[in-house]
Each structure stands twice: as C-alpha cells, then as structure tokens.
C-alpha positions as a printed NumPy array, in Angstrom:
array([[ 22.861, -29.13 , -22.77 ],
       [ 21.808, -25.481, -22.624],
       [ 18.25 , -26.435, -23.577],
       [ 18.265, -29.12 , -20.88 ],
       [ 19.289, -26.55 , -18.246],
       [ 16.853, -23.898, -19.441],
       [ 13.728, -26.06 , -19.795],
       [ 12.406, -27.668, -16.63 ],
       [ 10.128, -30.085, -18.51 ],
       [ 13.155, -31.768, -20.123],
       [ 14.747, -32.349, -16.726],
       [ 11.423, -33.71 , -15.468],
       [ 11.174, -36.011, -18.508],
       [ 14.676, -37.479, -18.095],
       [ 14.177, -37.833, -14.334],
       [ 10.979, -39.853, -14.816],
       [ 12.542, -41.993, -17.564],
       [ 15.419, -42.897, -15.238],
       [ 12.888, -43.768, -12.537],
       [ 10.919, -45.853, -15.033],
       [ 14.018, -47.794, -16.072],
       [ 14.813, -48.514, -12.416],
       [ 11.321, -49.673, -11.381],
       [  9.748, -51.337, -14.424],
       [ 12.181, -54.245, -14.343],
       [ 13.895, -56.012, -11.482],
       [ 14.725, -53.449,  -8.807],
       [ 17.349, -55.699,  -7.237],
       [ 19.605, -55.64 , -10.311],
       [ 22.733, -53.49 , -10.164],
       [ 21.819, -51.528, -13.28 ],
       [ 18.38 , -50.737, -11.778],
       [ 20.096, -49.281,  -8.721],
       [ 22.362, -47.278, -11.048],
       [ 19.299, -45.865, -12.793],
       [ 17.77 , -45.121,  -9.391],
       [ 20.898, -43.223,  -8.352],
       [ 20.855, -41.316, -11.653],
       [ 17.187, -40.549, -11.066],
       [ 18.002, -39.069,  -7.66 ],
       [ 20.752, -36.901,  -9.166],
       [ 18.349, -35.658, -11.831],
       [ 15.837, -34.967,  -9.073],
       [ 18.389, -32.692,  -7.386],
       [ 18.719, -30.777, -10.668],
       [ 14.942, -30.482, -11.064],
       [ 13.804, -30.002,  -7.436],
       [ 11.849, -26.744,  -6.862],
       [ 12.732, -26.295,  -3.165],
       [ 16.272, -24.859,  -3.233],
       [ 17.406, -22.27 ,  -5.752],
       [ 20.637, -22.805,  -7.627],
       [ 22.47 , -19.871,  -6.041],
       [ 21.356, -20.696,  -2.502],
       [ 23.981, -22.006,  -0.097],
       [ 22.784, -25.213,   1.605],
       [ 23.731, -25.92 ,   5.192],
       [ 25.93 , -28.938,   5.878],
       [ 23.264, -30.829,   7.835],
       [ 20.767, -30.406,   5.   ],
       [ 23.339, -31.548,   2.437],
       [ 24.171, -34.638,   4.509],
       [ 20.474, -35.425,   4.885],
       [ 19.896, -35.21 ,   1.123],
       [ 22.951, -37.314,   0.283],
       [ 21.951, -39.881,   2.903],
       [ 18.439, -40.143,   1.473],
       [ 19.845, -40.711,  -2.016],
       [ 22.256, -43.402,  -0.844],
       [ 19.532, -45.233,   1.081],
       [ 17.155, -45.044,  -1.882],
       [ 19.756, -46.386,  -4.325],
       [ 21.195, -49.062,  -2.035],
       [ 17.911, -50.42 ,  -0.73 ],
       [ 15.653, -52.749,  -2.66 ],
       [ 12.569, -52.075,  -0.531],
       [  9.307, -51.467,  -2.35 ],
       [  7.991, -49.698,   0.752],
       [ 10.747, -47.119,   0.475],
       [ 10.002, -46.722,  -3.23 ],
       [  6.309, -46.192,  -2.435],
       [  7.158, -43.447,   0.054],
       [  9.496, -41.826,  -2.484],
       [  6.811, -41.843,  -5.186],
       [  4.367, -40.274,  -2.719],
       [  6.916, -37.525,  -1.969],
       [  7.413, -36.837,  -5.688],
       [  3.651, -36.798,  -6.236],
       [  3.228, -34.257,  -3.422],
       [  5.997, -31.971,  -4.747],
       [  4.716, -32.016,  -8.316],
       [  1.074, -31.667,  -7.302],
       [  1.899, -28.811,  -4.92 ],
       [  3.554, -26.86 ,  -7.744],
       [  0.481, -26.921, -10.007],
       [ -1.456, -24.049,  -8.265],
       [  1.576, -21.736,  -8.534],
       [  2.189, -22.424, -12.24 ],
       [  0.95 , -19.712, -14.603],
       [  1.947, -21.321, -17.921],
       [ -0.777, -23.691, -19.114],
       [  1.647, -25.993, -20.951],
       [  3.941, -26.218, -17.954],
       [  0.91 , -27.038, -15.819],
       [  0.006, -29.792, -18.314],
       [  3.499, -31.248, -17.937],
       [  3.112, -31.282, -14.148],
       [ -0.287, -32.987, -14.398],
       [  1.13 , -35.658, -16.724],
       [  3.998, -36.276, -14.299],
       [  1.552, -36.629, -11.4  ],
       [ -0.557, -39.081, -13.439],
       [  2.539, -41.139, -14.245],
       [  3.685, -41.302, -10.609],
       [  0.238, -42.238,  -9.32 ],
       [ -0.195, -44.866, -12.051],
       [  3.223, -46.388, -11.385],
       [  2.483, -46.442,  -7.666],
       [ -0.965, -48.047,  -7.863],
       [ -0.445, -50.367, -10.839],
       [  3.092, -51.598, -10.17 ],
       [  4.584, -50.648,  -6.782],
       [  1.645, -51.35 ,  -4.443],
       [  1.017, -54.881,  -5.862],
       [  4.694, -55.641,  -5.142],
       [  3.986, -54.941,  -1.442],
       [  1.603, -57.901,  -1.215],
       [  3.284, -61.234,  -0.655],
       [  2.435, -63.801,  -3.279],
       [  0.917, -61.352,  -5.718],
       [  0.869, -62.497,  -9.339],
       [  1.684, -59.98 , -12.07 ],
       [ -0.356, -60.44 , -15.226],
       [  1.28 , -60.237, -18.627],
       [ -0.933, -57.351, -19.707],
       [ -0.128, -55.513, -16.501],
       [  3.59 , -56.044, -17.042],
       [  3.384, -54.779, -20.643],
       [  1.374, -51.749, -19.581],
       [  3.909, -50.806, -16.918],
       [  7.051, -51.386, -18.959],
       [  5.938, -49.944, -22.29 ],
       [  2.617, -48.168, -21.871],
       [  3.507, -45.873, -18.97 ],
       [  6.822, -44.946, -20.629],
       [  4.912, -42.823, -23.15 ],
       [  3.858, -40.384, -20.411],
       [  7.418, -39.12 , -19.667],
       [  8.047, -38.975, -23.417],
       [  4.917, -36.834, -23.818],
       [  6.257, -34.51 , -21.107],
       [  9.5  , -34.144, -23.083],
       [  7.554, -33.245, -26.233],
       [  5.56 , -30.563, -24.414],
       [  6.911, -27.144, -25.462],
       [  7.11 , -24.861, -22.43 ],
       [  8.671, -21.459, -21.896],
       [ 12.312, -21.209, -20.877],
       [ 12.525, -20.895, -17.108],
       [ 15.812, -19.921, -15.457],
       [ 16.835, -20.891, -11.955],
       [ 15.923, -17.4  , -10.714],
       [ 12.297, -17.996, -11.579],
       [ 11.562, -21.404, -10.086],
       [  8.003, -22.544,  -9.587],
       [  6.632, -21.918,  -6.121],
       [  5.546, -25.081,  -4.293],
       [  2.522, -24.808,  -2.027],
       [  3.602, -26.585,   1.156],
       [  0.036, -27.186,   2.358],
       [ -1.047, -28.787,  -0.933],
       [  2.111, -30.903,  -1.08 ],
       [  1.618, -32.284,   2.435],
       [ -2.082, -32.886,   1.786],
       [ -1.402, -34.802,  -1.447],
       [  1.379, -36.802,   0.21 ],
       [ -0.927, -37.824,   3.056],
       [ -3.747, -38.708,   0.66 ],
       [ -1.461, -41.004,  -1.325],
       [ -0.202, -42.654,   1.86 ],
       [ -3.765, -43.189,   3.067],
       [ -4.692, -44.647,  -0.315],
       [ -1.739, -47.062,  -0.371],
       [ -2.014, -48.154,   3.254],
       [ -5.804, -48.307,   3.093],
       [ -5.844, -50.574,   0.061],
       [ -3.156, -52.745,   1.665],
       [ -5.148, -53.091,   4.898],
       [ -8.444, -53.759,   3.089],
       [ -6.85 , -56.484,   0.986],
       [ -5.199, -58.126,   3.992],
       [ -8.381, -58.04 ,   6.083],
       [-10.946, -59.006,   3.444],
       [ -8.632, -61.288,   1.423],
       [-10.095, -59.751,  -1.704],
       [ -8.418, -58.945,  -4.971],
       [ -6.231, -55.863,  -5.131],
       [ -8.401, -53.944,  -7.679],
       [-11.472, -54.418,  -5.479],
       [ -9.576, -53.312,  -2.353],
       [ -8.281, -50.25 ,  -4.213],
       [-11.798, -49.361,  -5.388],
       [-13.166, -49.653,  -1.843],
       [-10.396, -47.426,  -0.49 ],
       [-10.975, -44.817,  -3.21 ],
       [-14.704, -44.79 ,  -2.449],
       [-14.132, -44.249,   1.287],
       [-11.586, -41.475,   0.652],
       [-13.998, -39.785,  -1.765],
       [-16.766, -39.845,   0.864],
       [-14.399, -38.398,   3.478],
       [-13.303, -35.604,   1.112],
       [-16.913, -34.709,   0.299],
       [-17.797, -34.614,   4.004],
       [-14.7  , -32.566,   4.807],
       [-15.431, -30.059,   2.025],
       [-18.985, -29.633,   3.321],
       [-17.82 , -29.227,   6.925],
       [-15.162, -26.711,   5.84 ],
       [-17.719, -24.324,   4.362],
       [-21.278, -25.451,   5.162],
       [-24.342, -23.647,   3.842],
       [-26.724, -24.446,   6.676],
       [-26.235, -21.281,   8.693],
       [-23.492, -22.39 ,  11.128],
       [-19.747, -21.816,  11.072],
       [-17.582, -24.39 ,   9.351],
       [-14.125, -25.751,   9.985],
       [-12.591, -22.916,   7.959],
       [-14.038, -20.249,  10.232],
       [-13.164, -22.28 ,  13.318],
       [ -9.559, -22.516,  12.135],
       [ -9.467, -18.762,  11.465],
       [-10.836, -18.047,  14.937],
       [ -8.277, -20.379,  16.447],
       [ -5.395, -18.675,  14.647],
       [ -6.682, -15.199,  15.573],
       [ -7.311, -15.944,  19.244],
       [ -4.229, -17.83 ,  20.435],
       [ -3.079, -16.335,  23.726],
       [ -4.386, -12.839,  23.026],
       [ -7.66 , -12.365,  21.084],
       [ -7.182, -10.433,  17.872],
       [-10.127,  -8.089,  18.531],
       [ -8.755,  -7.098,  21.937],
       [ -5.316,  -6.519,  20.451],
       [ -6.731,  -4.183,  17.79 ],
       [ -8.719,  -2.329,  20.445],
       [ -5.596,  -1.942,  22.596],
       [ -3.632,  -0.573,  19.649],
       [ -6.396,   1.879,  18.757],
       [ -6.624,   3.142,  22.338],
       [ -2.852,   3.451,  22.557],
       [ -2.759,   5.358,  19.266],
       [ -5.169,   7.922,  20.739],
       [ -2.893,   8.475,  23.743],
       [  0.617,   8.394,  22.271],
       [  1.394,  10.966,  19.586],
       [  5.075,  10.112,  19.054],
       [  5.636,   7.046,  16.81 ],
       [  8.601,   5.717,  18.823],
       [  6.799,   5.917,  22.167],
       [  3.722,   4.291,  20.63 ],
       [  5.861,   1.486,  19.214],
       [  7.602,   0.906,  22.534],
       [  4.322,   0.771,  24.468],
       [  2.641,  -1.494,  21.889],
       [  5.504,  -3.996,  21.804],
       [  5.65 ,  -4.049,  25.593],
       [  2.036,  -5.224,  25.593],
       [  3.038,  -8.238,  23.495],
       [  4.56 ,  -9.637,  26.69 ],
       [  0.965, -10.366,  27.779],
       [  1.004, -13.415,  25.515],
       [  1.644, -16.462,  27.715],
       [  4.426, -17.952,  25.592],
       [  6.449, -14.727,  25.126],
       [  9.271, -14.095,  27.609],
       [ 11.051, -11.18 ,  25.948],
       [ 11.267,  -8.917,  22.912],
       [ 14.097,  -7.189,  21.119],
       [ 13.179,  -4.615,  18.472],
       [ 14.884,  -2.252,  16.075],
       [ 13.277,   0.538,  14.059],
       [ 14.748,   3.231,  11.817],
       [ 15.462,   5.714,  14.605],
       [ 14.991,   3.714,  17.817],
       [ 15.362,   0.321,  19.43 ],
       [ 15.067,  -1.521,  22.705],
       [ 14.297,  -4.771,  24.481],
       [ 11.823,  -6.018,  27.092],
       [ 11.545,  -9.056,  29.311],
       [ 14.171, -11.772,  29.389],
       [ 15.846, -13.781,  26.674],
       [ 15.341, -17.511,  26.246],
       [ 16.754, -20.276,  24.1  ],
       [ 13.876, -20.1  ,  21.602],
       [ 13.902, -17.033,  19.362],
       [ 11.896, -16.117,  16.269],
       [ 12.812, -13.238,  13.963],
       [  9.932, -11.249,  12.474],
       [ 10.034,  -8.316,  10.034],
       [  6.983,  -6.021,  10.127],
       [  7.049,  -2.869,   7.976],
       [ 10.162,  -0.98 ,   9.169],
       [ 10.457,  -2.967,  12.423],
       [ 12.791,  -5.91 ,  13.047],
       [ 11.642,  -8.097,  15.959],
       [ 13.293, -10.915,  17.873],
       [ 10.641, -12.71 ,  19.926],
       [ 11.882, -14.948,  22.759],
       [  9.444, -17.702,  23.79 ],
       [  9.202, -20.234,  26.62 ],
       [  9.18 , -23.126,  24.162],
       [  9.59 , -23.688,  20.455],
       [  6.554, -21.953,  18.91 ],
       [  4.195, -23.976,  16.775],
       [  3.359, -22.755,  13.241],
       [ -0.001, -21.445,  14.488],
       [  1.656, -19.488,  17.308],
       [  4.27 , -18.085,  14.95 ],
       [  1.592, -17.063,  12.458],
       [ -0.425, -15.377,  15.21 ],
       [  2.65 , -13.513,  16.467],
       [  3.488, -12.343,  12.95 ],
       [ -0.076, -11.097,  12.506],
       [  0.061,  -9.1  ,  15.747],
       [  3.467,  -7.679,  14.787],
       [  2.138,  -6.679,  11.364],
       [ -0.704,  -4.754,  12.993],
       [  1.815,  -2.948,  15.218],
       [  3.816,  -2.117,  12.091],
       [  0.758,  -0.715,  10.304],
       [ -0.165,   1.468,  13.281],
       [  3.46 ,   2.598,  13.595],
       [  3.56 ,   3.619,   9.933],
       [  0.255,   5.455,  10.397],
       [  1.707,   7.393,  13.345],
       [  4.772,   8.248,  11.255],
       [  2.575,   9.498,   8.412],
       [  0.509,  11.5  ,  10.891],
       [  3.632,  13.167,  12.279],
       [  4.894,  13.866,   8.763],
       [  1.554,  15.425,   7.831],
       [  1.678,  17.65 ,  10.922],
       [  5.163,  18.803,   9.999],
       [  4.105,  19.388,   6.41 ],
       [  1.046,  21.329,   7.573],
       [  3.218,  23.522,   9.796],
       [  5.688,  24.1  ,   6.962],
       [  2.806,  24.809,   4.578],
       [  1.354,  27.333,   7.026],
       [  4.734,  29.069,   7.292],
       [  5.069,  29.118,   3.521],
       [  1.565,  30.449,   2.949],
       [  2.008,  33.089,   5.646],
       [  5.293,  34.217,   4.112],
       [  3.793,  34.26 ,   0.637],
       [  0.766,  36.231,   1.805],
       [  2.881,  38.71 ,   3.767],
       [  5.219,  39.125,   0.809],
       [  2.226,  40.088,  -1.3  ],
       [  1.036,  42.519,   1.389],
       [  4.487,  44.127,   1.516],
       [  4.436,  44.39 ,  -2.268],
       [  1.105,  46.248,  -2.088],
       [  2.507,  48.576,   0.583],
       [  5.544,  49.217,  -1.59 ],
       [  3.234,  49.99 ,  -4.499],
       [  1.41 ,  52.556,  -2.351],
       [  4.736,  54.147,  -1.368],
       [  5.737,  54.312,  -5.025],
       [  2.487,  56.081,  -5.787],
       [  3.128,  58.646,  -3.038],
       [  6.68 ,  59.155,  -4.275],
       [  5.407,  59.671,  -7.827],
       [  2.921,  62.29 ,  -6.597],
       [  5.671,  64.054,  -4.612],
       [  8.041,  64.081,  -7.588],
       [  5.499,  65.55 , -10.006],
       [  3.939,  68.095,  -7.612],
       [  4.567,  71.857,  -7.979],
       [  5.244,  74.377,  -5.199],
       [  1.638,  75.514,  -5.461],
       [  0.527,  71.923,  -4.556],
       [  2.66 ,  71.748,  -1.408],
       [ -0.284,  72.146,   0.953],
       [ -2.3  ,  69.451,  -0.82 ],
       [  0.743,  67.166,  -0.914],
       [  1.308,  67.626,   2.815],
       [ -2.326,  66.801,   3.539],
       [ -2.055,  63.694,   1.353],
       [  1.091,  62.572,   3.175],
       [ -0.544,  63.158,   6.545],
       [ -3.446,  60.943,   5.531],
       [ -1.562,  58.164,   3.742],
       [  1.629,  57.678,   5.772],
       [ -0.147,  56.788,   9.063],
       [ -2.335,  54.31 ,   7.174],
       [  0.677,  52.732,   5.468],
       [  2.484,  52.573,   8.817],
       [ -0.524,  50.889,  10.423],
       [ -0.776,  48.365,   7.598],
       [  2.958,  47.646,   7.848],
       [  2.653,  47.074,  11.614],
       [ -0.256,  44.704,  10.986],
       [  1.834,  42.824,   8.431],
       [  4.756,  42.493,  10.844],
       [  2.423,  41.235,  13.59 ],
       [  1.511,  38.294,  11.366],
       [  5.115,  37.115,  11.417],
       [  4.847,  36.119,  15.066],
       [  3.068,  32.843,  14.234],
       [  2.072,  31.139,  10.987],
       [ -1.583,  31.047,  10.063],
       [ -4.342,  33.589,   9.872],
       [ -4.76 ,  36.002,  12.751],
       [ -8.091,  36.684,  14.388],
       [-10.257,  39.143,  12.475],
       [-10.298,  42.745,  13.799],
       [-13.559,  44.553,  12.997],
       [-13.658,  48.257,  12.128],
       [-16.431,  50.62 ,  11.179],
       [-17.394,  50.027,   7.55 ],
       [-17.768,  53.731,   6.692],
       [-14.399,  54.573,   8.272],
       [-12.729,  51.78 ,   6.334],
       [-14.305,  52.969,   3.092],
       [-13.196,  56.576,   3.648],
       [ -9.636,  55.412,   4.288],
       [ -9.676,  53.351,   1.085],
       [-10.942,  56.277,  -0.962],
       [ -8.258,  58.556,   0.479],
       [ -5.576,  55.981,  -0.193],
       [ -6.389,  55.753,  -3.904],
       [ -7.768,  59.251,  -4.487],
       [ -4.936,  60.14 ,  -6.882],
       [ -5.137,  56.924,  -8.973],
       [ -8.047,  57.884, -11.282],
       [-10.493,  55.357,  -9.828],
       [-14.266,  55.726,  -9.667],
       [-15.58 ,  55.001,  -6.139],
       [-19.217,  54.396,  -5.226],
       [-20.614,  53.807,  -1.727],
       [-23.988,  52.006,  -1.556],
       [-25.583,  52.856,   1.778],
       [-29.194,  52.018,   0.884],
       [-29.34 ,  48.845,   2.995],
       [-26.756,  49.632,   5.648],
       [-27.552,  48.948,   9.282],
       [-26.552,  51.341,  12.068],
       [-22.823,  51.095,  12.779],
       [-21.93 ,  48.18 ,  10.434],
       [-18.412,  46.744,  10.709],
       [-16.111,  44.731,   8.446],
       [-12.882,  42.723,   8.984],
       [-10.312,  45.38 ,   8.101],
       [ -7.406,  43.039,   7.347],
       [ -9.4  ,  40.946,   4.883],
       [-10.955,  43.913,   3.074],
       [ -7.611,  45.768,   2.967],
       [ -5.852,  42.745,   1.463],
       [ -8.564,  41.996,  -1.106],
       [ -9.02 ,  45.662,  -2.08 ],
       [ -5.271,  46.181,  -2.48 ],
       [ -4.929,  43.039,  -4.63 ],
       [ -7.887,  43.8  ,  -6.878],
       [ -7.194,  47.531,  -7.315],
       [ -3.451,  47.092,  -7.909],
       [ -4.134,  44.327, -10.44 ],
       [ -6.613,  46.561, -12.275],
       [ -4.18 ,  49.514, -12.288],
       [ -1.361,  47.267, -13.54 ],
       [ -3.721,  45.959, -16.193],
       [ -4.453,  49.537, -17.255],
       [ -0.727,  50.284, -17.447],
       [ -0.089,  47.332, -19.789],
       [ -3.355,  47.321, -21.699],
       [ -4.089,  50.981, -22.498],
       [ -6.854,  53.22 , -21.229],
       [ -9.57 ,  51.536, -19.191],
       [-11.845,  52.541, -16.358],
       [-11.578,  51.11 , -12.874],
       [-14.558,  51.235, -10.536],
       [-14.888,  50.225,  -6.89 ],
       [-18.277,  49.713,  -5.242],
       [-18.828,  49.004,  -1.556],
       [-21.973,  48.124,   0.367],
       [-21.745,  47.714,   4.163],
       [-24.887,  45.565,   4.319],
       [-24.671,  41.893,   5.356],
       [-21.096,  42.092,   6.583],
       [-19.841,  44.146,   3.655],
       [-19.701,  43.6  ,  -0.087],
       [-16.804,  44.896,  -2.185],
       [-16.835,  44.902,  -5.996],
       [-13.923,  45.946,  -8.22 ],
       [-14.587,  46.238, -11.972],
       [-12.581,  47.31 , -15.012],
       [-13.367,  47.727, -18.696],
       [-10.4  ,  45.727, -19.989],
       [ -9.954,  42.286, -21.518],
       [-11.452,  39.267, -19.739],
       [ -9.416,  36.744, -17.784],
       [ -8.474,  33.692, -19.863],
       [-10.741,  30.689, -19.287],
       [ -7.879,  28.422, -18.194],
       [ -6.7  ,  30.973, -15.625],
       [-10.222,  31.824, -14.463],
       [-10.966,  28.162, -13.681],
       [ -7.981,  27.921, -11.299],
       [ -7.817,  31.538, -10.135],
       [ -8.887,  30.948,  -6.522],
       [ -8.058,  27.228,  -6.274],
       [ -4.278,  27.39 ,  -6.75 ],
       [ -1.513,  29.852,  -7.649],
       [ -1.542,  30.51 , -11.389],
       [  0.905,  32.206, -13.701],
       [  0.031,  35.331, -15.699],
       [  1.716,  38.342, -17.23 ],
       [  0.751,  40.632, -14.349],
       [  1.397,  38.293, -11.432],
       [ -2.35 ,  37.659, -11.077],
       [ -3.125,  34.524,  -9.131],
       [ -0.869,  34.198,  -6.094],
       [ -2.305,  37.179,  -4.237],
       [ -5.88 ,  36.279,  -5.145],
       [ -5.306,  32.649,  -4.133],
       [ -4.208,  33.649,  -0.621],
       [ -6.917,  36.318,  -0.445],
       [ -9.544,  33.687,  -1.309],
       [ -8.205,  31.359,   1.409],
       [ -8.24 ,  34.228,   3.914],
       [-11.824,  35.03 ,   2.914],
       [-12.86 ,  31.397,   3.372],
       [-11.365,  31.441,   6.884],
       [-13.677,  34.328,   7.798],
       [-16.736,  32.864,   5.998],
       [-16.454,  35.202,   3.021],
       [-16.312,  34.342,  -0.669],
       [-14.094,  35.938,  -3.306],
       [-15.29 ,  35.218,  -6.827],
       [-15.112,  36.402, -10.413],
       [-18.601,  37.89 , -10.753],
       [-18.309,  38.96 , -14.416],
       [-15.747,  38.035, -17.062],
       [-16.485,  39.544, -20.441],
       [-14.779,  42.129, -22.616],
       [-15.445,  45.59 , -21.245],
       [-16.708,  44.299, -17.883],
       [-14.473,  42.242, -15.587],
       [-15.692,  42.263, -11.977],
       [-14.401,  40.618,  -8.794],
       [-16.689,  40.459,  -5.771],
       [-16.019,  39.869,  -2.064],
       [-19.126,  39.106,   0.004],
       [-20.15 ,  37.147,   3.063],
       [-20.922,  33.508,   2.368],
       [-24.647,  32.846,   2.163],
       [-26.271,  30.597,   4.766],
       [-27.456,  28.15 ,   2.094]])
C-alpha cells in the first residue's frame, strides 16, 4: 500500500486497468459501472491538479462528485469519449513538465492507450449499426490491456504528494481540442461520405495534419514578415495601454521622483488610464493607499514587495489579467530600483562619514605624535638649551594649532574639503622645521621650479606626516636606518620619502593603496585615505621603490596621459 501511494505510475496503471475493465466489455452491465466508479476514485487519487494537503472548496467538491456519479450512472459512449479526451489532455499536458525519462515514458504509454481505446473502440460505438470485427474485439479486450501492465512494470522514482507533476494548461487544452476535432471530424466525414470508419479517420487525420503544418508555419514564418506568435505578443503587450509607452512613463517618472513611496504612488495612479480599471488598492512595506473607486470585480496581484487589488469594470479576460500583471511587475522592478538607489545614497553618506572620521583620526594621531616629540625634546633639554627650546616651541606650536584647526574644520561635513594652495617653498620650510629634531635628511630640488609655485597644503601635510611617521616608527622597531625626504616644487610638487630599511611585503604592497591593510606598524589605513585624497586632487601616491635598503614612496601630480 505504501508503494502504491508513493509511486504515481502504479496508481496510473490501476486506474487504466479499471477503465479497461469497464469499457472493453458491455458498458451497460452493473459490474462495468462499478469498475467505472472505481476508475473515477482512482483518478481522484492520481489526478495532478489538486495537492493532497490542499483544502477544496465545497462547490468544487460537489462538481467533482457530480461528474463521477454521472460518469458511472450513464451508459453514454459520447460521455465516455469526452472523458477519455479529458484524460488524454491531462496526461499529455504533464509530459513537458516531467524531468524523469521513465516517468515520461509511462505518461506517453498512457496517452497511447487512451487514444487507441478512443479511436479503435469508443468512436466506432458512436456510429449506429457499426459491426465490430472479431480481431478488433480481441485487440481491444486483450491486446490493449498490455499497455497499462507495461506502465505498472515501469520503474520510476518515488514521488510524494508535495512534488506533483506540473500540468501545462495550454498543452492540455490544445490536446483535448485536437482529440475532439479528430473524433467529431471522423464522425462527420463518415456520416456525410458514407464511407468506412478507417477511411474517414484517415481523411480526418490528413486534414488535421495539414492544418497543424500551416499553423506552425504561420506561427513563426521565415519569409520576412511577422507571424502569429509575434502578433499574439503584440496583442498581449498593447491591451489598453501600450507596453512601450508604459515603460517610457515609468522611466520619466523615475527621473522626477526620488523617493520610492512617492514614485510608487504616482506610477500606480497612472494605471487608472487603462480603460477597464476603475480603482486600485496597494500595500507596500512602509506605505499603502487606494485610488479610484471599487467595483464588484477585483483581481489580486503580487509584484515584488507590492500587494495590489485591481478593481475592473468587468471580469477581466486572461489576456487583460496577464497584461495587468506585466505592468504591475514593471512598477515593482522600478520600485525596487528606487529603493536600492536610496539605500546606496545612504550607504555612500555613511561611508563618507566613516572615511572622514577615519582620516581625521589618523590626522589627530599624527598631531599627537608631533606633540609627543616636542614633549620629549622639552624633557631632555638642559638649561643651556632653553633659548633653542623656546624658539622651537614658537615655530612648532602655531603650526600644530593650525593643523588642528584644519582637522576640526573637516568635521563640519563629510567628504574632502576644497584644496587650499600655499607657497611650495614656505610649505617645505615649515616641514623641515617641524621635523628638524628627528634625524631626517631633507633635500629641496629647485632646479625646475617655476616662479611662485604652490601646492595643496592639506594633501602634502597629510601625506608627509603619514610617510615620515611610518618611517620613524619603522626605525624605532627595526634598528638604525636613514630617512630621507626630497621635495621638488615643479609640476605641482613632487614629494619623495625614502628609508634604508626592509621592503614592504609583496602581499601588503599589492593592496597598500587599494584598501586598508593590517601590519605591525599600522601601515595601510593612513596611506589608503591619503591615496584617496590624492586621487581627488589629481595626484598619485605610489610605492616608487621597494627593495632592501631603498624603500621610497612618491607623491606627484597625475600625468596627462
């Protein structure tokens, strides 16, 4: 019993065997009707339309029970023919959605059995005075019975109720109509021409084949003009409101409205332009509303994060409903795009605040390092050095105060402030004075300087402080090494800081200016922000040399090429 419930092909096999027992002999007998009723019950167990856990409405349940009672109580071959056509459509419509090859084979065998039973046995019973040959009777009663048995012997994968085969509604309806046309066509041809049934069936099959070939060619012709497929697509995309105009309206509205909720409200209000829409009711994550007036015909549509209730003047056709769903989906996509755009703006603002805070924290750390250096000089100075110490304090403290004021000014708004240009020679003299007691070799290259050159003071101060402090910290942890600073005011200024220590590791050097990196000396965060600041002002900060005994960083204006 468990295997019967788990394997759909066994249910299909028993269902077809019960149908065979009811039809292959006298349908008017009581036991044939009992088999027909059992067949309908097995069909309810096999049917792929309703899932086992789904609750069926009362009207649907009454309709199904009524159909089963009529099928079992009636002895009409016409009703049996319609029922076989319905089964053929359901089974044939499930073949495209079946992934398992053996399960697909079972469905094909079932379709062959139903079509054979219909054409060989049921349709001849519709003709008054038809004579059943002995060979035909033996074929129906005993030959066709092997097909359901073959389905039962087909080994398919276990399929639970939660994973039922999907039935393609379009294919099912198309196959059902084709079978009806075949049955009625052969019946009409035989009645009109008074020919034998096999000849009437062959004529009907030939005409249907010609119609299918013509329809397939008209659906997708290769002669340079649009086929029925493109005409149907245009019809579905242009009902009431052309799809191209709707997309253009949404794009124009997206350029005007920046807030996602206001864009959504304006876009949905434009859906009232469709002639069959009388009102809309919508709900989003953080907003909702309604437009127009309500009517007795309502369709519920879910598009992205939007729940829509569309009120129409009349019951919408499937094409209208499909068109409305397509328009609602486009609104949902644009709405999600506006939400992502707003999120990106917020993230960019937060990122700017974070980067500004990180950069200013590094600037404050450099200022604190300068104050520590001054305090160390004051603590180790002798009374004889009081005059020199006072002169040093008079030079350094105003510069530190100015740099601290500049740092605090950056806190007013996130982002990089506008560059303030100062005289290159004055900036260089201030830098030399600031680090005069740190055992650093300074060299000023004035061979190519133009009259009165200037440099962005904030950028050069930040880069010089980062590079020099990193080199001094490197000297503190790595033993004696020389630190040299070279400056050329030509071409917007070029600053080079070199040391004779160990090179930067290859893994760190590759990401040094692209992202914050971790190192023993804190190298990476300050240089990352300094490189971004340099790029803002069309400068480039790079590792010019990276070998043992010669590690050089260079800040220069970006070349025109």
